[in-house]
Every structure is written in structure tokens, then in C-alpha cells.
N, CA and C atoms as a LAMMPS dump frame, in Angstrom:
ITEM: TIMESTEP
0
ITEM: NUMBER OF ATOMS
612
ITEM: BOX BOUNDS ff ff ff
-5.0000000000000000e+02 5.0000000000000000e+02
-5.0000000000000000e+02 5.0000000000000000e+02
-5.0000000000000000e+02 5.0000000000000000e+02
ITEM: ATOMS id mol type element x y z
1 1 1 N -16.243 15.466 -3.701
2 1 2 C -15.325 14.382 -3.343
3 1 3 C -15.788 13.721 -2.049
4 2 1 N -15.624 12.419 -1.96
5 2 2 C -15.96 11.674 -0.749
6 2 3 C -14.753 11.738 0.184
7 3 1 N -14.885 12.424 1.309
8 3 2 C -13.768 12.619 2.238
9 3 3 C -13.375 11.312 2.918
10 4 1 N -14.365 10.572 3.383
11 4 2 C -14.074 9.28 4.001
12 4 3 C -15.311 8.4 3.944
13 5 1 N -15.094 7.111 4.142
14 5 2 C -16.192 6.15 4.253
15 5 3 C -16.053 5.48 5.61
16 6 1 N -17.14 5.463 6.352
17 6 2 C -17.13 4.807 7.66
18 6 3 C -18.24 3.771 7.702
19 7 1 N -17.891 2.578 8.131
20 7 2 C -18.872 1.51 8.204
21 7 3 C -18.208 0.222 8.639
22 8 1 N -18.903 -0.874 8.465
23 8 2 C -18.393 -2.184 8.877
24 8 3 C -17.559 -2.813 7.767
25 9 1 N -16.353 -3.224 8.106
26 9 2 C -15.488 -3.909 7.144
27 9 3 C -15.995 -5.332 6.974
28 10 1 N -16.512 -5.661 5.796
29 10 2 C -17.143 -6.969 5.597
30 10 3 C -16.349 -7.915 4.709
31 11 1 N -15.383 -7.393 3.965
32 11 2 C -14.614 -8.271 3.07
33 11 3 C -13.253 -7.666 2.777
34 12 1 N -12.254 -8.539 2.614
35 12 2 C -10.901 -8.119 2.237
36 12 3 C -10.463 -8.942 1.042
37 13 1 N -10.05 -8.27 -0.02
38 13 2 C -9.563 -8.931 -1.226
39 13 3 C -8.098 -8.555 -1.421
40 14 1 N -7.459 -9.13 -2.412
41 14 2 C -6.047 -8.838 -2.646
42 14 3 C -5.801 -7.39 -3.056
43 15 1 N -6.828 -6.717 -3.603
44 15 2 C -6.651 -5.335 -4.048
45 15 3 C -7.523 -4.327 -3.305
46 16 1 N -8.605 -4.792 -2.703
47 16 2 C -9.545 -3.848 -2.116
48 16 3 C -10.22 -4.407 -0.864
49 17 1 N -10.905 -3.506 -0.144
50 17 2 C -11.746 -3.905 0.965
51 17 3 C -13.181 -3.481 0.634
52 18 1 N -14.139 -4.084 1.323
53 18 2 C -15.536 -3.704 1.136
54 18 3 C -16.078 -3.235 2.476
55 19 1 N -16.635 -2.025 2.475
56 19 2 C -17.198 -1.429 3.686
57 19 3 C -18.712 -1.311 3.53
58 20 1 N -19.434 -1.883 4.484
59 20 2 C -20.889 -1.8 4.492
60 20 3 C -21.3 -0.542 5.27
61 21 1 N -21.853 0.405 4.541
62 21 2 C -22.342 1.647 5.174
63 21 3 C -23.852 1.694 5.004
64 22 1 N -24.578 1.332 6.057
65 22 2 C -26.046 1.317 6.038
66 22 3 C -26.595 0.521 4.844
67 23 1 N -26.009 -0.652 4.623
68 23 2 C -26.517 -1.543 3.577
69 23 3 C -25.958 -1.288 2.188
70 24 1 N -25.106 -0.271 2.061
71 24 2 C -24.465 0.017 0.775
72 24 3 C -22.997 -0.387 0.869
73 25 1 N -22.567 -1.271 -0.018
74 25 2 C -21.191 -1.773 0.047
75 25 3 C -20.247 -0.948 -0.808
76 26 1 N -19.266 -0.322 -0.178
77 26 2 C -18.261 0.465 -0.9
78 26 3 C -17.02 -0.39 -1.154
79 27 1 N -16.641 -0.507 -2.419
80 27 2 C -15.41 -1.21 -2.791
81 27 3 C -14.295 -0.174 -2.822
82 28 1 N -13.318 -0.337 -1.921
83 28 2 C -12.267 0.668 -1.766
84 28 3 C -10.9 0.017 -1.99
85 29 1 N -10.183 0.486 -3.002
86 29 2 C -8.859 -0.046 -3.317
87 29 3 C -7.823 0.559 -2.367
88 30 1 N -6.952 -0.293 -1.833
89 30 2 C -5.982 0.142 -0.818
90 30 3 C -4.57 -0.315 -1.173
91 31 1 N -3.551 0.373 -0.652
92 31 2 C -2.167 -0.069 -0.885
93 31 3 C -1.928 -1.493 -0.375
94 32 1 N -2.403 -1.791 0.823
95 32 2 C -2.277 -3.128 1.411
96 32 3 C -3.572 -3.428 2.157
97 33 1 N -4.554 -4.028 1.466
98 33 2 C -5.852 -4.267 2.104
99 33 3 C -5.755 -5.074 3.402
100 34 1 N -4.772 -5.969 3.468
101 34 2 C -4.689 -6.867 4.622
102 34 3 C -4.221 -6.168 5.902
103 35 1 N -3.85 -4.91 5.79
104 35 2 C -3.475 -4.166 6.989
105 35 3 C -4.704 -3.983 7.899
106 36 1 N -5.886 -4.157 7.3
107 36 2 C -7.132 -4.027 8.059
108 36 3 C -7.656 -5.381 8.553
109 37 1 N -6.849 -6.426 8.424
110 37 2 C -7.299 -7.785 8.727
111 37 3 C -7.893 -7.926 10.136
112 38 1 N -7.279 -7.247 11.094
113 38 2 C -7.737 -7.375 12.479
114 38 3 C -9.06 -6.656 12.716
115 39 1 N -9.5 -5.854 11.733
116 39 2 C -10.732 -5.078 11.924
117 39 3 C -11.907 -5.645 11.131
118 40 1 N -11.764 -6.855 10.626
119 40 2 C -12.851 -7.486 9.885
120 40 3 C -14.08 -7.587 10.789
121 41 1 N -15.22 -7.214 10.234
122 41 2 C -16.501 -7.197 10.96
123 41 3 C -16.572 -6.103 12.029
124 42 1 N -15.65 -5.164 11.986
125 42 2 C -15.68 -4.023 12.913
126 42 3 C -15.855 -2.723 12.123
127 43 1 N -16.17 -1.658 12.835
128 43 2 C -16.331 -0.357 12.197
129 43 3 C -14.964 0.251 11.892
130 44 1 N -14.81 0.77 10.679
131 44 2 C -13.563 1.42 10.278
132 44 3 C -13.88 2.739 9.584
133 45 1 N -12.915 3.632 9.603
134 45 2 C -13.023 4.88 8.837
135 45 3 C -11.846 4.914 7.873
136 46 1 N -12.142 5.044 6.588
137 46 2 C -11.127 5.053 5.553
138 46 3 C -11.186 6.383 4.806
139 47 1 N -10.068 7.089 4.752
140 47 2 C -10.002 8.345 3.997
141 47 3 C -9.852 8.01 2.516
142 48 1 N -10.674 8.605 1.697
143 48 2 C -10.781 8.169 0.304
144 48 3 C -10.364 9.226 -0.718
145 49 1 N -10.01 8.713 -1.877
146 49 2 C -9.707 9.547 -3.042
147 49 3 C -10.513 8.973 -4.197
148 50 1 N -11.371 9.784 -4.8
149 50 2 C -12.2 9.316 -5.907
150 50 3 C -11.483 9.571 -7.227
151 51 1 N -11.192 8.485 -7.931
152 51 2 C -10.448 8.552 -9.189
153 51 3 C -11.441 8.379 -10.339
154 52 1 N -11.53 9.375 -11.204
155 52 2 C -12.498 9.348 -12.298
156 52 3 C -11.787 9.515 -13.634
157 53 1 N -11.99 8.553 -14.501
158 53 2 C -11.509 8.627 -15.884
159 53 3 C -12.636 8.17 -16.801
160 54 1 N -12.449 8.313 -18.091
161 54 2 C -13.511 7.942 -19.035
162 54 3 C -13.952 6.496 -18.859
163 55 1 N -12.989 5.616 -18.597
164 55 2 C -13.294 4.183 -18.564
165 55 3 C -13.324 3.579 -17.161
166 56 1 N -13.118 4.396 -16.131
167 56 2 C -13.088 3.827 -14.78
168 56 3 C -13.403 4.885 -13.72
169 57 1 N -14.159 4.45 -12.715
170 57 2 C -14.385 5.266 -11.519
171 57 3 C -14.063 4.365 -10.329
172 58 1 N -13.103 4.774 -9.51
173 58 2 C -12.716 3.954 -8.375
174 58 3 C -12.496 4.801 -7.132
175 59 1 N -12.732 4.176 -6.001
176 59 2 C -12.41 4.793 -4.721
177 59 3 C -11.125 4.158 -4.206
178 60 1 N -10.17 4.989 -3.851
179 60 2 C -8.938 4.513 -3.224
180 60 3 C -8.976 4.936 -1.763
181 61 1 N -8.526 4.051 -0.885
182 61 2 C -8.661 4.336 0.536
183 61 3 C -7.36 4.243 1.307
184 62 1 N -7.26 5.054 2.369
185 62 2 C -6.027 5.155 3.153
186 62 3 C -6.345 5.301 4.633
187 63 1 N -5.388 4.902 5.467
188 63 2 C -5.576 4.983 6.908
189 63 3 C -5.563 6.414 7.424
190 64 1 N -4.778 7.264 6.777
191 64 2 C -4.634 8.64 7.246
192 64 3 C -4.767 9.634 6.091
193 65 1 N -5.029 10.899 6.446
194 65 2 C -5.1 11.949 5.435
195 65 3 C -3.733 12.184 4.802
196 66 1 N -2.67 12.017 5.612
197 66 2 C -1.313 12.236 5.094
198 66 3 C -0.959 11.208 4.013
199 67 1 N -1.358 9.962 4.27
200 67 2 C -1.086 8.916 3.284
201 67 3 C -1.832 9.21 1.984
202 68 1 N -3.061 9.68 2.116
203 68 2 C -3.843 10.047 0.936
204 68 3 C -3.191 11.218 0.195
205 69 1 N -2.684 12.188 0.938
206 69 2 C -2.044 13.349 0.314
207 69 3 C -0.808 12.94 -0.479
208 70 1 N -0.036 11.987 0.067
209 70 2 C 1.152 11.521 -0.657
210 70 3 C 0.741 10.776 -1.925
211 71 1 N -0.332 9.992 -1.846
212 71 2 C -0.876 9.306 -3.024
213 71 3 C -1.232 10.322 -4.107
214 72 1 N -1.892 11.412 -3.713
215 72 2 C -2.279 12.439 -4.676
216 72 3 C -1.058 13.092 -5.318
217 73 1 N -0.043 13.344 -4.522
218 73 2 C 1.18 13.953 -5.065
219 73 3 C 1.858 13.015 -6.065
220 74 1 N 1.873 11.739 -5.741
221 74 2 C 2.476 10.76 -6.656
222 74 3 C 1.685 10.671 -7.96
223 75 1 N 0.36 10.764 -7.872
224 75 2 C -0.475 10.714 -9.077
225 75 3 C -0.177 11.871 -10.026
226 76 1 N 0.278 12.978 -9.482
227 76 2 C 0.572 14.154 -10.306
228 76 3 C 1.897 14.046 -11.055
229 77 1 N 2.664 12.997 -10.741
230 77 2 C 3.941 12.784 -11.43
231 77 3 C 3.688 12.07 -12.75
232 78 1 N 4.239 12.591 -13.827
233 78 2 C 4.1 11.962 -15.135
234 78 3 C 4.697 10.546 -15.094
235 79 1 N 3.902 9.572 -15.53
236 79 2 C 4.392 8.194 -15.548
237 79 3 C 3.924 7.363 -14.36
238 80 1 N 3.272 8.028 -13.371
239 80 2 C 2.771 7.305 -12.207
240 80 3 C 1.246 7.302 -12.226
241 81 1 N 0.67 6.106 -12.278
242 81 2 C -0.779 5.967 -12.202
243 81 3 C -1.176 5.458 -10.83
244 82 1 N -2.467 5.194 -10.624
245 82 2 C -2.927 4.712 -9.323
246 82 3 C -2.232 3.429 -8.868
247 83 1 N -2.046 2.484 -9.791
248 83 2 C -1.418 1.215 -9.423
249 83 3 C 0.01 1.43 -8.938
250 84 1 N 0.758 2.269 -9.626
251 84 2 C 2.136 2.553 -9.227
252 84 3 C 2.208 3.27 -7.894
253 85 1 N 1.29 4.23 -7.694
254 85 2 C 1.262 4.975 -6.433
255 85 3 C 0.904 4.052 -5.269
256 86 1 N -0.046 3.131 -5.495
257 86 2 C -0.416 2.173 -4.454
258 86 3 C 0.758 1.273 -4.093
259 87 1 N 1.494 0.822 -5.112
260 87 2 C 2.64 -0.062 -4.869
261 87 3 C 3.692 0.632 -4.01
262 88 1 N 3.902 1.913 -4.252
263 88 2 C 4.878 2.677 -3.472
264 88 3 C 4.418 2.808 -2.021
265 89 1 N 3.127 3.066 -1.828
266 89 2 C 2.603 3.235 -0.474
267 89 3 C 2.441 1.913 0.272
268 90 1 N 2.358 0.806 -0.462
269 90 2 C 2.137 -0.501 0.17
270 90 3 C 3.293 -0.938 1.049
271 91 1 N 4.452 -0.336 0.851
272 91 2 C 5.614 -0.719 1.666
273 91 3 C 5.377 -0.423 3.135
274 92 1 N 4.413 0.458 3.416
275 92 2 C 4.131 0.816 4.799
276 92 3 C 5.173 1.743 5.388
277 93 1 N 6.092 2.225 4.546
278 93 2 C 7.161 3.119 5
279 93 3 C 7.192 4.386 4.147
280 94 1 N 6.103 5.163 4.122
281 94 2 C 6.103 6.352 3.263
282 94 3 C 7.183 7.359 3.604
283 95 1 N 7.618 7.378 4.884
284 95 2 C 8.679 8.336 5.227
285 95 3 C 9.991 7.967 4.528
286 96 1 N 10.186 6.664 4.249
287 96 2 C 11.375 6.241 3.498
288 96 3 C 11.306 6.745 2.058
289 97 1 N 10.09 6.738 1.505
290 97 2 C 9.893 7.233 0.14
291 97 3 C 10.195 8.733 0.09
292 98 1 N 9.674 9.474 1.076
293 98 2 C 9.917 10.914 1.144
294 98 3 C 11.417 11.193 1.269
295 99 1 N 12.08 10.431 2.129
296 99 2 C 13.529 10.612 2.334
297 99 3 C 14.292 10.334 1.037
298 100 1 N 13.891 9.258 0.331
299 100 2 C 14.563 8.9 -0.929
300 100 3 C 14.406 10.011 -1.965
301 101 1 N 13.235 10.623 -1.993
302 101 2 C 12.996 11.724 -2.941
303 101 3 C 13.871 12.925 -2.584
304 102 1 N 13.895 13.284 -1.311
305 102 2 C 14.682 14.442 -0.881
306 102 3 C 16.173 14.228 -1.084
307 103 1 N 16.621 12.967 -0.945
308 103 2 C 18.05 12.646 -1.114
309 103 3 C 18.4 12.254 -2.547
310 104 1 N 17.406 12.309 -3.436
311 104 2 C 17.588 11.929 -4.849
312 104 3 C 18.113 10.507 -4.993
313 105 1 N 17.553 9.611 -4.201
314 105 2 C 17.971 8.209 -4.203
315 105 3 C 17.16 7.425 -5.236
316 106 1 N 17.598 7.498 -6.486
317 106 2 C 16.899 6.802 -7.563
318 106 3 C 16.942 5.287 -7.373
319 107 1 N 18.036 4.779 -6.839
320 107 2 C 18.201 3.334 -6.663
321 107 3 C 17.094 2.742 -5.79
322 108 1 N 16.651 3.502 -4.791
323 108 2 C 15.568 3.03 -3.93
324 108 3 C 14.238 3.056 -4.674
325 109 1 N 13.993 4.127 -5.391
326 109 2 C 12.698 4.294 -6.059
327 109 3 C 12.468 3.284 -7.186
328 110 1 N 13.524 2.899 -7.895
329 110 2 C 13.338 1.975 -9.015
330 110 3 C 13.022 0.552 -8.563
331 111 1 N 13.075 0.296 -7.266
332 111 2 C 12.729 -1.039 -6.769
333 111 3 C 11.22 -1.278 -6.763
334 112 1 N 10.445 -0.202 -6.908
335 112 2 C 8.993 -0.352 -6.933
336 112 3 C 8.522 -0.739 -8.335
337 113 1 N 7.472 -1.569 -8.439
338 113 2 C 6.963 -1.992 -9.754
339 113 3 C 6.559 -0.801 -10.604
340 114 1 N 6.946 -0.834 -11.861
341 114 2 C 6.552 0.218 -12.788
342 114 3 C 7.364 1.49 -12.696
343 115 1 N 8.356 1.515 -11.81
344 115 2 C 9.192 2.709 -11.683
345 115 3 C 10.58 2.421 -12.251
346 116 1 N 10.824 2.949 -13.447
347 116 2 C 12.145 2.823 -14.049
348 116 3 C 12.967 4.058 -13.715
349 117 1 N 14.152 4.15 -14.283
350 117 2 C 15.036 5.28 -13.982
351 117 3 C 14.421 6.611 -14.396
352 118 1 N 13.757 6.603 -15.551
353 118 2 C 13.154 7.846 -16.046
354 118 3 C 12.056 8.324 -15.1
355 119 1 N 11.211 7.385 -14.654
356 119 2 C 10.11 7.749 -13.749
357 119 3 C 10.649 8.163 -12.386
358 120 1 N 11.677 7.454 -11.911
359 120 2 C 12.286 7.805 -10.616
360 120 3 C 12.827 9.233 -10.664
361 121 1 N 13.481 9.574 -11.765
362 121 2 C 14.019 10.923 -11.934
363 121 3 C 12.88 11.949 -11.973
364 122 1 N 11.769 11.568 -12.622
365 122 2 C 10.631 12.475 -12.712
366 122 3 C 10.003 12.709 -11.335
367 123 1 N 9.915 11.631 -10.532
368 123 2 C 9.382 11.748 -9.168
369 123 3 C 10.215 12.757 -8.375
370 124 1 N 11.537 12.626 -8.488
371 124 2 C 12.443 13.519 -7.758
372 124 3 C 12.297 14.961 -8.254
373 125 1 N 12.269 15.134 -9.577
374 125 2 C 12.146 16.481 -10.151
375 125 3 C 10.84 17.159 -9.731
376 126 1 N 9.751 16.37 -9.714
377 126 2 C 8.435 16.946 -9.431
378 126 3 C 8.175 17.168 -7.945
379 127 1 N 8.745 16.319 -7.088
380 127 2 C 8.353 16.347 -5.677
381 127 3 C 9.417 16.807 -4.69
382 128 1 N 10.677 16.817 -5.09
383 128 2 C 11.714 17.23 -4.147
384 128 3 C 11.455 18.662 -3.67
385 129 1 N 11.513 18.841 -2.351
386 129 2 C 11.288 20.158 -1.775
387 129 3 C 9.829 20.517 -1.593
388 130 1 N 8.935 19.592 -1.976
389 130 2 C 7.5 19.867 -1.869
390 130 3 C 6.808 18.918 -0.892
391 131 1 N 7.604 18.257 -0.061
392 131 2 C 7.04 17.245 0.834
393 131 3 C 7.265 17.58 2.302
394 132 1 N 7.411 18.864 2.593
395 132 2 C 7.678 19.285 3.973
396 132 3 C 6.585 18.864 4.946
397 133 1 N 5.359 18.746 4.434
398 133 2 C 4.237 18.399 5.315
399 133 3 C 4.322 16.96 5.823
400 134 1 N 5.143 16.139 5.144
401 134 2 C 5.221 14.729 5.533
402 134 3 C 6.346 14.538 6.544
403 135 1 N 5.967 14.585 7.788
404 135 2 C 6.917 14.477 8.894
405 135 3 C 7.132 13.021 9.259
406 136 1 N 8.088 12.73 10.162
407 136 2 C 8.274 11.355 10.609
408 136 3 C 7.033 10.766 11.272
409 137 1 N 6.068 11.646 11.691
410 137 2 C 4.87 11.078 12.291
411 137 3 C 3.91 10.495 11.271
412 138 1 N 4.293 10.482 9.992
413 138 2 C 3.399 10.035 8.928
414 138 3 C 2.779 8.684 9.237
415 139 1 N 3.552 7.816 9.874
416 139 2 C 3.049 6.464 10.123
417 139 3 C 2.347 6.324 11.468
418 140 1 N 2.356 7.36 12.288
419 140 2 C 1.774 7.219 13.623
420 140 3 C 0.256 7.3 13.566
421 141 1 N -0.324 6.331 12.887
422 141 2 C -1.766 6.342 12.678
423 141 3 C -2.478 5.307 13.517
424 142 1 N -1.729 4.666 14.41
425 142 2 C -2.35 3.634 15.227
426 142 3 C -2.234 2.264 14.597
427 143 1 N -1.7 2.192 13.39
428 143 2 C -1.534 0.886 12.744
429 143 3 C -0.326 0.185 13.344
430 144 1 N -0.311 -1.123 13.21
431 144 2 C 0.817 -1.893 13.736
432 144 3 C 2.055 -1.614 12.911
433 145 1 N 3.158 -1.34 13.571
434 145 2 C 4.396 -1.061 12.848
435 145 3 C 5.288 -2.296 12.765
436 146 1 N 4.949 -3.319 13.551
437 146 2 C 5.79 -4.507 13.547
438 146 3 C 5.102 -5.627 12.775
439 147 1 N 5.731 -6.777 12.772
440 147 2 C 5.151 -7.926 12.093
441 147 3 C 4.596 -8.872 13.15
442 148 1 N 3.683 -8.388 13.945
443 148 2 C 3.146 -9.155 15.053
444 148 3 C 2.793 -10.567 14.605
445 149 1 N 3.354 -11.521 15.333
446 149 2 C 3.122 -12.92 14.975
447 149 3 C 1.775 -13.342 15.535
448 150 1 N 0.822 -13.543 14.656
449 150 2 C -0.478 -14.062 15.039
450 150 3 C -0.702 -15.319 14.22
451 151 1 N -0.804 -16.425 14.887
452 151 2 C -0.889 -17.68 14.149
453 151 3 C -2.132 -17.682 13.262
454 152 1 N -1.969 -17.736 11.968
455 152 2 C -3.121 -17.731 11.078
456 152 3 C -3.835 -19.072 11.09
457 153 1 N -5.077 -19.064 10.625
458 153 2 C -5.829 -20.306 10.579
459 153 3 C -5.181 -21.286 9.614
460 154 1 N -4.573 -20.761 8.585
461 154 2 C -3.833 -21.608 7.653
462 154 3 C -2.623 -20.826 7.17
463 155 1 N -1.455 -21.296 7.576
464 155 2 C -0.224 -20.584 7.219
465 155 3 C -0.104 -20.434 5.712
466 156 1 N -0.315 -21.537 4.974
467 156 2 C -0.158 -21.477 3.528
468 156 3 C -1.18 -20.547 2.884
469 157 1 N -2.392 -20.547 3.408
470 157 2 C -3.425 -19.686 2.848
471 157 3 C -3.046 -18.217 3.015
472 158 1 N -2.549 -17.857 4.195
473 158 2 C -2.141 -16.473 4.448
474 158 3 C -0.983 -16.074 3.538
475 159 1 N -0.03 -16.973 3.359
476 159 2 C 1.121 -16.688 2.493
477 159 3 C 0.679 -16.527 1.046
478 160 1 N -0.2 -17.403 0.583
479 160 2 C -0.673 -17.314 -0.806
480 160 3 C -1.475 -16.036 -1.036
481 161 1 N -2.265 -15.642 -0.042
482 161 2 C -3.01 -14.379 -0.162
483 161 3 C -2.039 -13.214 -0.279
484 162 1 N -0.986 -13.25 0.517
485 162 2 C 0.012 -12.177 0.495
486 162 3 C 0.703 -12.106 -0.865
487 163 1 N 1.096 -13.251 -1.395
488 163 2 C 1.774 -13.279 -2.697
489 163 3 C 0.848 -12.779 -3.803
490 164 1 N -0.443 -13.133 -3.697
491 164 2 C -1.413 -12.678 -4.703
492 164 3 C -1.575 -11.158 -4.628
493 165 1 N -1.585 -10.624 -3.407
494 165 2 C -1.702 -9.168 -3.232
495 165 3 C -0.482 -8.461 -3.82
496 166 1 N 0.695 -9.05 -3.658
497 166 2 C 1.922 -8.467 -4.206
498 166 3 C 1.914 -8.515 -5.736
499 167 1 N 1.377 -9.602 -6.296
500 167 2 C 1.241 -9.679 -7.761
501 167 3 C 0.316 -8.579 -8.263
502 168 1 N -0.769 -8.333 -7.513
503 168 2 C -1.729 -7.298 -7.906
504 168 3 C -1.084 -5.919 -7.909
505 169 1 N -0.067 -5.738 -7.059
506 169 2 C 0.636 -4.451 -7.013
507 169 3 C 1.667 -4.314 -8.139
508 170 1 N 1.955 -5.434 -8.811
509 170 2 C 2.88 -5.367 -9.946
510 170 3 C 4.204 -6.083 -9.755
511 171 1 N 4.399 -6.717 -8.602
512 171 2 C 5.645 -7.464 -8.394
513 171 3 C 5.609 -8.754 -9.212
514 172 1 N 6.731 -9.091 -9.828
515 172 2 C 6.777 -10.228 -10.746
516 172 3 C 7.256 -11.495 -10.034
517 173 1 N 7.015 -12.631 -10.687
518 173 2 C 7.317 -13.936 -10.078
519 173 3 C 8.792 -14.072 -9.697
520 174 1 N 9.672 -13.509 -10.507
521 174 2 C 11.106 -13.6 -10.211
522 174 3 C 11.416 -12.992 -8.847
523 175 1 N 10.799 -11.842 -8.562
524 175 2 C 11.02 -11.167 -7.272
525 175 3 C 10.401 -11.956 -6.125
526 176 1 N 9.217 -12.499 -6.383
527 176 2 C 8.51 -13.235 -5.33
528 176 3 C 9.213 -14.551 -4.989
529 177 1 N 9.79 -15.183 -6
530 177 2 C 10.499 -16.446 -5.751
531 177 3 C 11.712 -16.237 -4.853
532 178 1 N 12.337 -15.081 -4.972
533 178 2 C 13.52 -14.787 -4.142
534 178 3 C 13.158 -14.676 -2.666
535 179 1 N 12.001 -14.089 -2.393
536 179 2 C 11.646 -13.853 -0.986
537 179 3 C 10.807 -14.978 -0.389
538 180 1 N 10.228 -15.812 -1.215
539 180 2 C 9.325 -16.855 -0.698
540 180 3 C 9.987 -17.766 0.336
541 181 1 N 11.221 -18.239 0.099
542 181 2 C 11.849 -19.112 1.106
543 181 3 C 11.962 -18.443 2.476
544 182 1 N 12.213 -17.145 2.488
545 182 2 C 12.306 -16.414 3.757
546 182 3 C 10.928 -16.331 4.425
547 183 1 N 9.904 -16.136 3.607
548 183 2 C 8.554 -16.012 4.145
549 183 3 C 8.058 -17.342 4.708
550 184 1 N 8.449 -18.428 4.076
551 184 2 C 7.98 -19.741 4.515
552 184 3 C 8.514 -20.125 5.886
553 185 1 N 9.539 -19.425 6.333
554 185 2 C 10.097 -19.696 7.668
555 185 3 C 9.307 -19.001 8.769
556 186 1 N 8.409 -18.099 8.365
557 186 2 C 7.663 -17.295 9.323
558 186 3 C 6.244 -17.828 9.511
559 187 1 N 5.642 -17.479 10.626
560 187 2 C 4.223 -17.74 10.85
561 187 3 C 3.557 -16.404 11.138
562 188 1 N 2.982 -15.818 10.09
563 188 2 C 2.415 -14.479 10.183
564 188 3 C 1.02 -14.451 9.584
565 189 1 N 0.314 -13.381 9.878
566 189 2 C -0.939 -13.12 9.175
567 189 3 C -0.584 -12.608 7.772
568 190 1 N -1.591 -12.515 6.916
569 190 2 C -1.354 -12.069 5.534
570 190 3 C -0.641 -10.721 5.494
571 191 1 N -1.099 -9.794 6.312
572 191 2 C -0.489 -8.463 6.348
573 191 3 C 0.983 -8.541 6.734
574 192 1 N 1.304 -9.412 7.692
575 192 2 C 2.691 -9.588 8.114
576 192 3 C 3.577 -10.115 6.991
577 193 1 N 3.037 -11.06 6.225
578 193 2 C 3.801 -11.594 5.085
579 193 3 C 4.064 -10.507 4.039
580 194 1 N 3.056 -9.675 3.78
581 194 2 C 3.219 -8.608 2.79
582 194 3 C 4.295 -7.626 3.248
583 195 1 N 4.22 -7.209 4.507
584 195 2 C 5.216 -6.27 5.035
585 195 3 C 6.623 -6.864 4.972
586 196 1 N 6.735 -8.127 5.377
587 196 2 C 8.044 -8.786 5.383
588 196 3 C 8.604 -8.878 3.966
589 197 1 N 7.754 -9.291 3.013
590 197 2 C 8.193 -9.407 1.62
591 197 3 C 8.68 -8.075 1.075
592 198 1 N 7.933 -7.011 1.364
593 198 2 C 8.305 -5.684 0.865
594 198 3 C 9.602 -5.206 1.505
595 199 1 N 9.783 -5.492 2.785
596 199 2 C 11.046 -5.138 3.449
597 199 3 C 12.225 -5.819 2.744
598 200 1 N 12.054 -7.1 2.451
599 200 2 C 13.126 -7.865 1.814
600 200 3 C 13.414 -7.365 0.392
601 201 1 N 12.345 -7.084 -0.357
602 201 2 C 12.536 -6.657 -1.749
603 201 3 C 13.127 -5.252 -1.853
604 202 1 N 12.749 -4.385 -0.921
605 202 2 C 13.267 -3.015 -0.97
606 202 3 C 14.701 -2.915 -0.461
607 203 1 N 15.109 -3.907 0.336
608 203 2 C 16.5 -3.921 0.799
609 203 3 C 17.414 -4.534 -0.26
610 204 1 N 16.868 -5.484 -1.032
611 204 2 C 17.679 -6.243 -1.964
612 204 3 C 18.193 -5.441 -3.126
């Protein structure tokens, strides 16, 4: 297994980032690729999970080992694939997910794309009481916790990138249309728009 990839961040897409490691470009799928926006053209270390199936081999990447561990636990739940696990982690609030599981809060879990009542119940059955390692420090990875206002080069471009990234995670147009008016009032980087949208959708 590849424990981590370290190199220069050379590209950010709606679903993945590309890391140049000594001339070899690693395509790494992430919950929210734009969280690395400020590190473009800089050296980064991404903790990885290699996903191998008959028809696909992919690297999934995370800021911390804890985030990767939660991704692995979610993958072990029947009905949750990589896309669903990424969507859950993209909220940037994994401790909220852990709390919802421990409190058997199905209503919170079904707000994520691809998670219906049956899957939410399965997540709770499989993981409740098995997440003690995920403490409130889960997010203390040095990443920005706020929606720091950094004027983007093009407000509309950043917003459209964010909406495209949310579509890639499985959010549908009906959900995006509800939050778009709120997002248009803000001036944020792509990552900020994604975080704001997810906050609004998970509260709604």
C-alpha cells in the first residue's frame, strides 16, 4: 500500500488533484480537492488509500491519517462505495459524522448523496461504538476551519468550479439551486464556496 504521496501540487480538478513526484504525476481523488487551493505549485503530503477492483485502480487522498481511517471504515459499510464515503468526508466536519453515528441520528446521515434510510441505518449498525479513535481533534490538521474570504480572480469561475465539484460528489441540481442564491452573495475561493454550500445543505 502507498502510505502517502509527497510532491508538488500541479493541478486541481473537481474530483482530484495531481501531484508531481520527481516527474511522475499522481492523480489522487479527494473529498474536496479545492481545500488544497492555497498550496498550488507547493510541496504537499497526502495520505493515500489505494482502491483496487477488477475495473478500476484509484488513489484516494486525505489531509490526515485519521481522515483516511474514517474513509476506510465507511468503505466497509454495505452500501457505501468510494464516492459515497468521499461525499460524507467532503463536509469538512467528520466529527459531526462520528457524533451522528454515535447518537443514531439517521436524519443527518441521509442528507449525504447516496445515503438513504437503509444505508444510514447500516452505517449506525456497523460503526456505532467503533469510532473511539476519532476524537474532536480530528480536524486539527492545520487546514483552514473558516471560510476565509480571499477575493478570487473570477468570482463566477470559483462558484462554478465549486458547484461542479459538488455535482461530482453526487449532489443534484435541486439541492444546488436552493443554496446558489446564498453563495452568490459571498466572495470566496472555490474551497470556501464548497464548505459554505455543504454547511447550508446539511443544516437544511
